[in-house]
N, C-alpha and C positions, 0 to 999 in steps of 0.2 A: 504494500500500500504506500502510495507516494506521500501521504500525510501521516506523520508519526504522532500527531497530537491525540491523546486519549482522553481529553476532557479535564485533566487535573493540572495543577500548577507544576512547573518544573522544579526540581529540588532546590531549595533555598529561596524560592520565590512564593509569593502569595498574591491573590488578586480578588477583587470584589466580584460578586455575582453579576454577570452581564458584561464584564470587561474582557478584553482579549489578553490572555496570559503571555508573558514573554516567551519567546521560542529559542530553541537551540538549533544545532545543525540539522538541516533537513526539514525544519518546520515550515510549512507553506501557508499557515494561517488556517482559520476555521474553514471547513469545506464549503460553506455558504458563499464565501468570497469568490470562489471559482465557478459559481453557478450562473454567472452573468451570461445572458444570451441563449439560454437553454429553452425558451418558450417555443421557438419554431421547431427545434429538435423534439421537444416533448409532443408537439402536435403531430409531427410526422410519425413518431413512435406510436402514438395512439392509433393513427390510421393503420399502421402495420398490425398492431395488437388486435384491432377489430377482426382482421382476417384470422389471426391465431385463435382468438376467442371463439369464432365461428367453428373452426376446426376442432377445438377442444370441446365445444358443445355437442358437435356431431359424434365425437368419440364417446362422450359421456352418455349420450342418447343410446348409442349402440350397446354400450356396457350395461346400461339399465335394462334395455330390451332383453339382452341375453340373460341377465340375472333374473328378470321376471319370468322368462320361460322355464328356467331350471328351478325356480322357487314357486312355480304354479301361480304366478301373478302377485305374490307378496311383495317382491322387490320393486314393483311398478310404482309403489308409493314414493320412491326416490325421484320420480319425474318432477316432484315439487322443487328440487334443488336446481333444476335447469335454468330458471330465470336468474339465479345467483351465480351462474358459471363465470361471469366476468370478475366477480369478487373472489371466487375460489381461485381462478387463474392468477390474479394479482397476489393473493395470499401465498400461493405456492411459489411463484417466481420472485416477487419482491421480498417476501419473507424467507426466501431460500439463501443458499450460500453466495450466489452471484449478485444478489440485491437488485435485480432488474428484471423487467419483463423481456420477452424475446425482442420486441420492437425497440425497447430501450437499449438492449445489448447491441443491436444492429447499428444504432446511432451513437454509441459510446456514452451512454448515460447510466447512472445508478442512483439508488435512493439511500440516504443516510440520515441519521439523527442530526438535526441542524445545529444543536448546541455542542454536541460532543464528537460528531463524525462517526459514531458507533453504528453497527449494523441495525437494520430494522427487523423486528420480530414479525412473525406471520399474523398476529392479531392486529398490530399496528398497520401492517400492509393491507389487511382486509378492511379495516376502518377507513384508511386513506382512500381505497377504491370505492367504498360505500359513499363517503362524502363527495367524491368526485362525481359519481353517478347521480346522486341527489342534486348536486349543482347543475349537472348537465341536463337533467330532466326539467328544470325550471329555467326559463329564459332569463329572468332577472337575476337569479342566483348565479347562473353561468356567466352573465355579463359582469356581475360584481366580482366573481372569482377571477376572470381574465383581467379585469380592470386593476385589481390588486396586483396581479403579476406584472402588468405593464408599468405600474407606478413605482414598484419597489426596485431598488438597484440590484438586489440579489435574485430577482425574478421568481420569488416564491409566491405561489398562488394562495388564495384564501384557505382552501382545504389543507394545504401544506402547513400553514401557520397554526391551524387549530390543533394539529397533532405533532408539531415540532419536527417536521420532515423537510428535507431539501433534496432536490434532484440535481446532481452534480455531474460534471464531465468525468468519465472514468479514465483515469490516467494509467 
């Protein structure tokens, strides 16, 4: 990882909450500072992810169909999770070891905790996706979400701010 800052002060230094700690060799600053200009990449990654989510949904549908046949219809109850396939996809990929969806990987992006640069767990990734889809489903919230991203220097959108997440360039 190019950024060696793990969220705490370096030995012999202290800092107040919200300030940037002094860095040593190899310290590139908090990961949010390198997120500038990622909105267009995020949009393109989302367009790619729509295709991957469709494929994931088709595979999930086939798996549920097969399980339903061998369980005499009992597993067909799992069809109820199909509308949440985008959230499941994000939880698996962003919450996984590579910290990015397939579209984000193709465009050199990954998700990290904004304040510490730490990896994102799968629950946070799922909540992040849920907040994104809620904002996307309502025009005014979507407009506000994008507006926040355009006005901020670090290009973090509204749903990123709510859960302390940043999408950064993967170095």
